[in-house]
C-alpha positions in Angstrom: 263.0 170.6 48.2 259.9 172.7 47.9 257.9 172.8 44.7 260.3 175.4 43.3 262.2 175.5 40.0 265.8 176.7 40.0 266.4 179.5 37.7 268.7 180.2 35.0 271.0 183.0 34.0 271.1 184.9 37.2 269.4 188.1 37.4 266.8 189.0 35.2 265.4 190.8 32.2 267.2 190.3 29.0 267.0 191.5 25.5 265.0 188.7 24.1 262.6 191.1 22.3 260.1 188.3 22.8 256.5 188.2 22.0 255.3 191.1 20.0 252.5 190.9 17.5 249.5 188.9 16.6 248.5 185.7 14.9 246.7 184.9 11.7 249.5 184.0 9.4 251.0 180.7 8.4 254.4 180.4 10.1 257.2 179.2 7.9 258.8 175.9 8.9 262.1 176.7 10.6 265.3 174.8 9.9 265.5 171.8 12.3 267.9 172.1 15.2 271.0 170.0 15.1 269.7 167.7 17.8 265.9 167.8 17.6 264.0 166.5 20.7 260.4 166.9 21.7 259.4 170.0 23.6 258.4 169.1 27.2 255.3 170.9 28.4 255.1 172.8 31.7 254.1 171.5 35.0 250.4 171.9 35.7 250.3 173.4 39.2 246.5 173.5 39.2 246.9 177.2 39.9 244.0 179.4 40.8 245.2 182.9 39.9 243.0 184.4 42.6 245.3 182.7 45.1 248.4 184.6 44.0 249.8 186.4 47.0 250.8 190.0 46.2 254.4 190.9 47.1 253.3 194.2 48.6 250.1 195.6 49.9 248.6 198.2 52.3 250.3 196.5 55.2 253.8 196.8 53.7 256.4 198.8 55.7 257.4 201.8 53.5 260.6 203.8 53.4 259.7 207.5 53.2 260.9 211.0 54.0 262.9 211.9 50.9 260.4 214.3 49.4 257.7 216.1 51.4 256.1 219.4 52.2 256.6 220.6 55.8 253.8 222.1 57.9 255.3 225.5 57.3 255.0 225.1 53.5 258.8 224.5 53.0 259.5 221.9 50.3 262.0 219.3 51.5 264.0 217.1 49.0 266.6 214.6 50.2 268.9 212.6 47.9 272.0 210.3 48.1 275.2 210.7 46.3 278.7 209.1 45.8 282.1 210.5 45.1 283.0 211.0 41.5 286.4 211.2 39.7 285.5 214.3 37.6 282.5 216.5 36.6 279.4 215.6 34.7 280.4 217.6 31.6 284.2 216.7 31.4 284.6 214.9 28.1 288.4 214.6 27.5 290.0 211.2 27.4 291.4 211.3 30.9 288.2 212.7 32.6 286.0 210.0 34.1 282.6 210.5 35.7 280.5 207.3 35.5 283.1 204.8 36.8 283.7 203.7 40.4 287.0 204.4 42.1 288.7 202.2 44.7 287.1 202.2 48.2 283.9 203.7 46.8 281.9 202.0 49.6 284.1 203.4 52.4 283.4 206.9 53.6 282.6 208.2 50.1 278.8 208.7 50.0 276.9 211.8 51.0 273.3 212.7 52.1 272.0 216.0 50.8 268.9 217.9 51.9 267.3 220.9 50.2 264.8 223.1 52.1 263.1 225.3 49.6 261.4 228.4 51.1 260.6 230.1 47.8 256.9 229.3 47.7 256.5 230.7 51.2 257.7 234.1 49.9 261.4 233.9 51.0 264.3 233.8 48.6 266.1 230.9 50.3 267.1 227.3 49.6 269.0 225.9 52.6 271.3 223.1 51.5 272.5 220.6 54.2 274.8 217.7 53.5 276.3 214.9 55.7 279.5 213.2 54.7 280.8 210.0 56.1 284.2 211.6 57.0 285.5 215.2 57.5 286.0 217.5 54.6 289.0 219.7 54.0 287.7 222.1 51.4 283.9 222.5 51.5 282.5 222.9 48.0 278.9 223.2 47.0 278.8 224.3 43.4 275.6 226.0 42.2 274.3 227.4 38.9 276.4 225.8 36.1 278.4 228.1 33.8 281.1 226.2 31.9 282.6 229.3 30.2 286.2 228.5 31.0 286.1 224.9 32.2 283.5 222.1 32.2 283.5 222.1 36.0 282.8 225.8 36.4 279.8 227.1 38.2 278.7 230.7 38.8 278.6 230.2 42.6 281.3 228.0 44.2 281.1 228.8 47.9 283.9 227.7 50.2 284.2 227.7 54.0 282.0 230.4 55.6 284.9 231.6 57.7 287.1 232.2 54.7 284.7 233.6 52.1 286.0 236.4 49.9 282.9 238.6 49.8 280.4 239.5 52.4 277.7 239.2 49.7 278.4 235.5 49.5 277.1 232.8 51.8 279.6 230.2 52.8 279.5 226.5 53.7 279.2 226.2 57.5 280.4 223.3 59.6 277.4 222.3 61.8 278.4 219.3 63.8 280.2 215.9 64.0 278.9 212.5 65.2 276.2 210.1 63.9 273.1 211.5 62.2 269.8 209.7 61.5 267.6 209.8 58.4 266.1 213.1 59.4 269.5 214.8 59.5 269.3 214.9 63.3 272.3 214.1 65.5 271.7 210.9 67.6 275.2 210.4 69.0 278.5 212.1 69.6 280.2 208.9 68.5 281.1 208.6 64.9 282.9 210.7 62.2 280.0 211.8 60.1 280.2 215.6 59.4 277.2 217.9 58.8 277.5 221.1 56.7 275.0 223.7 55.5 274.8 226.5 53.0 272.1 229.2 52.4 271.4 229.8 48.7 269.6 233.2 48.6 270.0 234.3 45.0 270.5 232.9 41.5 274.0 233.8 40.3 274.7 234.8 36.7 277.9 236.0 35.1 280.0 234.8 38.0 277.8 236.7 40.5 277.6 240.1 38.6 273.8 239.6 38.5 272.0 238.0 41.5 268.2 238.0 41.0 266.1 236.5 43.7 265.1 232.9 43.5 261.9 232.3 41.6 259.7 229.2 41.1 260.5 227.2 37.9 264.2 228.1 37.8 266.5 225.3 37.0 269.3 225.0 39.6 272.2 222.7 38.7 274.4 221.8 41.7 277.3 219.5 42.7 278.6 218.6 46.1 282.3 217.8 46.1 283.9 215.5 48.7 287.4 216.8 49.4 288.1 214.5 52.3 290.6 215.5 54.9 291.8 212.2 56.4 289.4 209.2 55.7 289.9 206.0 57.7 290.3 204.0 54.5 291.8 204.6 51.1 294.5 207.0 50.1 292.7 209.2 47.7 291.2 212.4 49.2 289.6 214.5 46.5 286.3 213.6 44.8 283.7 215.5 42.9 280.0 214.7 43.0 277.0 214.0 40.8 275.5 216.9 38.9 271.8 217.3 39.9 269.1 219.6 38.6 266.6 221.0 41.1 263.6 223.0 39.8 262.9 225.8 42.3 259.5 225.2 43.9 259.2 221.5 43.0 259.9 218.4 45.0 262.7 216.1 44.0 265.6 216.4 41.5 265.1 215.9 37.7 266.9 213.8 35.2 268.4 216.4 32.9 269.6 217.1 29.4 272.0 219.8 28.4 273.5 221.3 25.2 277.2 221.9 25.2 278.4 225.4 24.4 275.0 227.1 24.6 274.8 230.2 26.8 271.7 232.2 27.5 270.2 234.6 30.0 273.4 236.2 31.1 275.5 233.0 31.0 273.1 230.7 32.7 273.7 227.2 31.4 272.1 224.8 33.8 270.7 221.5 32.7 267.0 221.2 31.8 264.7 218.5 33.0 264.0 215.8 30.4 260.2 215.7 29.5 258.2 212.9 31.0 257.9 211.1 27.7 261.7 210.6 27.8 261.8 209.2 31.3 261.6 205.4 30.7 262.2 204.7 34.3 260.2 207.6 35.7 262.2 209.6 38.2 264.7 206.8 38.6 265.8 207.7 35.0 269.3 208.8 34.3 270.0 212.1 32.6 272.1 211.9 29.5 275.8 211.2 29.7 278.1 214.1 28.5 281.5 212.5 29.3 281.7 210.1 26.5 281.3 207.0 28.7 278.4 205.1 27.2 279.6 201.8 28.7 278.7 202.9 32.2 275.0 203.5 31.6 273.8 200.4 33.5 275.9 201.0 36.6 274.5 204.3 38.0 272.4 205.2 41.0 268.8 206.1 40.3 268.5 209.8 39.9 265.9 210.0 42.8 268.0 207.7 45.1 267.1 208.6 48.6 269.5 209.9 51.2 269.0 206.6 53.2 270.0 204.4 50.3 273.3 205.7 49.0 275.4 203.8 51.4 273.4 200.5 51.1 273.6 200.9 47.3 277.4 201.0 47.2 277.8 198.3 49.8 275.4 196.1 47.7 277.5 196.9 44.7 280.5 195.6 46.5 278.7 192.3 47.0 278.0 192.2 43.3 281.7 192.6 42.4 283.1 190.3 45.0 284.8 187.0 44.1 283.4 184.5 46.6 286.5 182.3 46.3 289.3 184.7 47.2 287.3 187.8 48.4 288.8 190.1 45.8 287.0 193.0 44.1 287.1 192.6 40.3 287.5 196.3 39.2 290.6 197.7 40.8 293.6 196.0 42.4 293.8 198.6 45.2 290.4 197.6 46.5 290.8 195.6 49.8 290.1 191.8 50.1 286.8 191.1 51.7 288.0 188.5 54.1 284.5 187.6 55.4 283.6 186.3 51.9 286.7 184.2 51.2 285.9 180.5 50.6 282.2 180.7 50.2 282.2 179.6 46.5 280.8 176.2 45.6 281.5 173.2 46.1 279.9 173.3 42.6 279.3 176.6 40.8 279.4 178.3 37.4 281.3 181.5 38.1 282.9 183.2 41.1 280.9 186.5 41.2 277.8 188.2 40.0 279.8 190.7 37.9 281.8 187.9 36.2 278.7 187.2 34.1 276.9 190.5 34.1 279.8 192.7 33.0 278.9 196.4 33.6 275.4 195.0 34.5 274.9 194.1 30.8 274.4 190.9 28.9 277.3 188.5 28.6 279.1 188.4 25.3 278.7 185.4 23.1 281.7 183.0 23.2 283.8 182.1 20.3 283.3 178.6 18.8 285.1 176.1 21.0 285.2 178.4 24.0 283.6 177.3 27.3 280.3 178.9 28.2 281.0 180.2 31.7 278.7 183.2 31.5 275.7 181.0 30.7 273.3 178.8 32.7 272.2 175.4 31.4 269.0 174.2 33.0 269.0 170.4 32.7 266.5 167.6 33.0 265.9 163.9 32.3 263.7 162.4 29.6 260.6 163.6 31.4 261.8 167.1 32.2 262.4 166.3 35.8 265.6 167.3 37.6 268.6 165.4 36.2 269.5 162.6 38.6 273.3 163.2 38.2 273.2 167.0 37.8 270.2 168.4 39.6 268.4 171.4 38.0 271.4 173.3 36.7 274.7 172.1 35.2 277.4 173.6 37.4 280.6 173.5 35.3 283.2 174.1 38.0 283.9 173.0 41.5 286.1 173.4 44.5 287.7 170.5 46.2 287.8 166.8 45.2 284.2 166.3 44.2 282.6 164.8 41.1 282.8 167.2 38.1 279.4 167.7 36.4 281.1 168.5 33.1 281.4 171.6 31.0 279.8 173.0 27.8 281.5 174.7 24.9 279.9 176.6 22.0 279.9 174.3 18.9 279.9 175.5 15.3 276.8 177.6 14.4 274.1 176.2 12.1 273.7 178.8 9.4 270.2 178.9 8.0 269.1 179.7 4.5 267.4 182.9 5.6 270.6 184.3 7.0 269.9 183.5 10.7 271.8 181.1 12.8 271.2 178.7 15.6 273.7 177.6 18.3 275.1 174.1 18.9 276.6 173.0 22.2 279.3 170.5 23.0 279.0 168.8 26.4 282.1 167.3 27.9 280.0 164.6 29.4 276.8 163.0 28.1 274.4 165.6 26.7 271.3 165.9 29.1 268.1 164.5 27.6 266.5 167.9 28.1 268.3 171.3 28.5 267.8 175.0 28.1 270.7 177.4 27.5 270.5 181.0 28.8 273.1 183.7 28.5 273.5 186.2 31.3 271.0 189.1 30.9 271.2 192.8 31.6 270.1 194.0 35.0 268.5 197.5 34.8 264.9 198.3 35.8 264.4 195.2 38.0 263.1 197.1 41.0 260.6 199.0 38.9 259.2 195.8 37.4 259.0 194.3 40.9 257.0 197.4 42.0 254.3 196.9 39.3 251.3 195.4 41.1 250.0 191.9 40.2 246.7 193.4 39.2 248.3 195.7 36.7 250.1 192.7 35.1 247.2 190.3 35.2 244.8 192.8 33.5 246.5 191.8 30.2 246.0 188.1 30.8 244.3 186.3 28.0 245.2 182.6 28.3 242.7 181.4 25.7 242.8 184.3 23.3 239.3 185.3 24.2 239.5 188.4 21.9 240.8 186.4 18.9 243.8 188.7 18.3 246.3 185.9 18.2 247.9 186.8 21.6 247.4 184.6 24.6 249.6 185.9 27.4 249.8 183.6 30.4 251.0 184.3 33.9 253.9 182.4 35.4 253.1 181.2 38.9 255.9 180.5 41.3 255.9 178.9 44.7 257.6 181.1 47.4 260.3 178.8 48.9 260.0 180.6 52.3 256.2 180.6 52.7 254.9 178.1 50.1 252.5 180.8 48.9 251.8 181.3 45.2 253.5 184.3 43.7 253.5 185.9 40.2 256.6 185.1 38.3 258.4 188.2 37.0 262.1 187.6 36.4 264.2 185.4 34.2 263.7 184.3 30.6 260.6 182.3 31.6 259.5 184.4 34.6 260.6 181.7 37.1 261.3 184.0 40.0 259.0 186.4 41.7 261.2 189.1 43.2 264.6 190.6 42.9 265.6 188.9 46.1 264.3 185.5 44.9 266.3 186.0 41.6 269.4 186.9 43.5 269.1 184.0 46.0 268.6 181.6 43.1 271.7 182.9 41.4 273.8 182.6 44.5 272.5 179.1 45.0 273.1 177.6 41.5 275.5 180.0 39.8 277.9 180.5 42.7 277.1 177.7 45.0 276.5 180.2 47.9 273.7 179.3 50.2 271.3 182.0 51.7 268.4 181.9 54.1 266.0 181.9 51.2 267.6 179.0 49.5 269.9 177.1 52.0 270.0 173.8 50.1 272.5 173.2 47.3 271.3 172.1 43.9 271.5 168.3 44.0 270.4 165.4 41.7 268.8 162.3 43.2 271.9 160.2 42.5 274.4 162.8 43.7 276.0 162.4 47.2 278.6 165.1 47.3 276.5 168.3 46.9 277.7 170.1 50.0 276.2 171.1 53.3 272.9 172.8 53.9 272.9 176.2 55.7 273.3 179.9 55.4 276.6 181.1 54.1 275.8 184.7 53.0 273.8 186.6 55.5 270.6 188.5 54.9 272.3 191.8 55.5 274.6 191.3 52.5 271.7 189.8 50.4 269.4 192.7 51.2 272.1 195.3 50.3 272.6 193.5 46.9 268.8 193.6 46.4 268.8 197.4 47.0 271.7 197.9 44.6 270.0 195.9 41.8 266.6 197.5 42.5 267.9 201.1 42.5 270.0 201.1 39.3 268.9 204.0 37.1 267.3 203.4 33.8 268.7 205.5 30.9 266.4 208.1 29.5 265.0 207.7 26.0 267.0 209.5 23.4 265.3 211.4 20.5 262.0 211.3 22.4 260.3 213.7 20.0 260.7 211.3 17.0 257.4 209.3 17.1 257.6 207.8 13.6 259.3 204.6 14.7 257.1 204.2 17.8 254.0 204.5 15.6 255.3 201.8 13.3 256.1 199.6 16.4 252.5 199.9 17.4 251.2 199.4 13.8 253.1 196.1 13.6 251.3 194.9 16.7 254.5 194.8 18.8 252.8 196.9 21.6 250.3 194.1 22.1 252.9 192.3 24.2 255.6 194.9 24.6 253.2 197.0 26.6 254.6 200.6 26.5 253.7 202.0 29.9 252.7 201.0 33.4 252.5 202.8 36.8 254.1 201.2 39.7 252.3 200.4 43.0 251.9 202.8 45.9 252.9 199.9 48.3 256.5 199.1 47.3 258.8 199.5 50.3 261.3 201.6 48.4 260.1 205.2 48.0 262.2 205.7 44.8 260.1 203.0 43.1 256.6 203.9 44.2 254.0 205.6 41.9 256.4 205.9 39.0 255.1 206.1 35.4 257.5 203.9 33.5 258.0 202.8 29.9 259.5 199.2 30.0 257.8 197.8 26.9 256.8 194.5 28.4 253.6 192.9 29.7 255.6 190.5 32.0 253.6 187.6 30.7 254.5 184.3 29.0 254.0 184.0 25.2 254.5 181.1 22.8 257.2 182.3 20.4 257.0 179.3 18.1 259.3 176.3 17.4 262.1 178.4 16.1 263.0 179.8 19.5 261.8 176.8 21.6 264.1 174.7 23.7 263.1 171.3 24.9 262.8 171.9 28.7 259.9 173.4 30.4 260.4 175.6 33.5 257.7 176.0 36.0 254.6 177.4 34.3 256.3 177.9 30.9 256.6 175.4 28.1 259.8 175.1 26.1 258.2 177.5 23.5 257.1 180.1 26.0 259.1 183.1 27.0 258.4 186.1 29.2 258.1 189.3 27.2 261.4 191.1 27.5 261.5 194.7 28.7 263.1 196.8 25.9 264.5 199.7 28.0 268.2 199.8 27.7 268.2 198.2 24.3 270.0 201.1 22.6 272.7 201.0 25.3 273.3 197.3 25.2 276.1 197.2 22.6 278.1 200.0 24.2 277.8 198.4 27.6 278.9 195.0 26.3 281.9 196.4 24.4 283.1 199.0 26.8 284.4 202.4 25.7 287.8 204.0 25.1 287.8 205.8 28.5 287.4 202.7 30.6 290.4 202.3 32.9 289.4 199.6 35.3 290.6 196.0 35.1 287.4 194.9 33.4 287.5 197.5 30.7 291.2 196.9 30.1 290.5 193.3 29.3 288.5 194.2 26.3 289.2 192.3 23.1 289.2 193.7 19.6 287.0 190.8 18.5 284.3 191.5 21.0 282.3 193.4 18.3 281.7 189.9 16.8 280.5 188.5 20.1 277.4 190.7 20.5 274.3 188.7 20.7 270.6 189.1 21.5 267.8 186.7 22.6 268.1 184.2 25.4 271.1 182.4 23.8 272.8 185.2 21.9 271.9 183.8 18.5 270.7 187.1 17.0 273.7 189.3 15.9 271.5 192.4 15.7 268.2 193.9 16.8 266.8 193.1 13.4 267.8 189.5 13.6 266.1 189.3 17.0 262.9 190.6 15.3 263.2 188.0 12.5 263.4 185.2 15.0 259.9 186.1 16.3 257.3 183.3 15.6 254.3 181.8 17.2 252.1 184.6 18.6 254.5 187.2 17.1 254.5 185.7 13.6 252.2 188.3 12.2 254.3 191.1 13.6 257.4 189.7 12.1 255.7 189.4 8.7 254.5 193.0 9.0 258.1 194.1 9.6 259.4 192.0 6.7 257.0 193.7 4.4 257.8 197.2 5.5 259.7 199.6 3.1 263.3 199.9 4.1 262.8 203.5 5.3 260.1 202.3 7.7 262.3 199.5 9.0 265.0 202.1 9.7 262.6 204.2 11.6 261.4 201.3 13.7 264.9 200.2 14.5 265.9 203.8 15.3 263.1 203.9 17.8 264.3 200.7 19.5 267.8 202.0 19.7 266.5 205.2 21.4 265.3 203.1 24.4 
């Protein structure tokens, strides 16, 4: 194999709250682990950071065309959408908005285009939308009202040929066939249908007042998909996402809304969230008003382009597919994906991506004595080299009659005198001389972090603490398994993978035993003889769609963005020295949604020594056992709800919730911290001074700081 380190816990980021603060204080001696062993140091690659090859540069091929100004001055905005169960403001128990219905990837996405003529002096926005199958009713709801129902809009035009009033404009059927990314027909073959609507006035009081369109007006709209006879699935009627478009501005805006408020003649459209609340830039999600907090990590980016709606849902199908039997894990009426049957293993950890990353969040901590099948255990021999009988990763399950590598269960916790706890593990076979345990992390924001340029990350590099602030962030350098070039490590608990694709391929390889073109060789120890065949099992088409899905998940907007007290304390404590508040993504990322975005991830993407308390005894690539990549903090306030689910969940995953799950919430790389505060108290090493600063805060200040973290 190439000089490449297999990765743990597939798919990125996590809530380790690692590395905030500065040095200068004496660190208390932690309680010893139950099986202390020396910490192995990282491999010295002799790396010259100037040789790091950027992922993207001026020669990268860029997707474009979703937001632009035409030569005639018309503003053009194009977005993608999916079918929804109900409306964005429906909040009763049986109304669902965020979840995904059966067959969601089959004929149930839409491409929407807004042509805004207002700045040219004409009161006109022409809306065009293309569906994957024919519609029966044609609904394009505009200008939210909500006076009688939470799905009520002032203007709800129907078919142009059956409109009630000549003062209305109706939805016109334009053509049928196949249409390209510019909404142009390229073939008579196909069942895509194109429709259009002219919006010429702002409607108020159900149309009693119809002033002309003016720049700066918020226009909330929703495209329903009432299918006539789709080729797959039996359900016909779907609603759509609520979007807010600001007249005279490109793009759609993540929005907030106050239930029950009416003003200006009944106008009640959503309002764009200020930039300071947009943690993920324009990918950020508006707030949820349907009482479905568990779905916050599963949504399309708000600025998802018209080209990427269908790849997004098809990539989501990959994420939720069982590679043993081809089933989809959410709903029994989803069809079997026959093409993926039998690709699991020989050796593996779990059968699908979503089996570990439930609702794209962290895995719950197991009960004592339970097997750890949502974890990854990196393993090594006495020298930290790949284990001769296990390879790089302990794969706890297998298909067929091959040698079982063994399993791991959670042993009794070691309770420390300071109220914290450390995990113990029970291996069914001999315990590896060196190992590192990693629980499955959350998945939002990955594409944005990939889109940050190497130069932006490396400007915070300070390997030898030249400024004497106690912080010495180091870069993780990873060898590209396809090109042998040096890349900047970004993802995983120790930044051992360099791109979303690399992370996904690594997870397929070790966690599911599914080979890809990037990693076609199974994980295999030097003494193992039954590791399986080399070769591509999952094609690039499916892998690339999964990468788009993971890259284009929306990041939840910050709540309570005007409350700055906790954020100020966060900075005062030195946390922002590593949890870097803001960055701007590169202009060269291929995905238009991710380019030139001002984001607030609260990470520097570098490795930091977190002290002996959090250290494991196995190095990984550039990182020692004590070094961890600074975790991004966006999504932290949603993590508990995502892990636990909510009362409105009605899919098979939600219905399997357990009343004891509240006791299984865990933070950090191994779930040892039962709360955000416990995660802070585990900070040591470079973050020791910050932890002590926090410990010495008055309780009111601690509460403010924790409230800030929960707002992310």
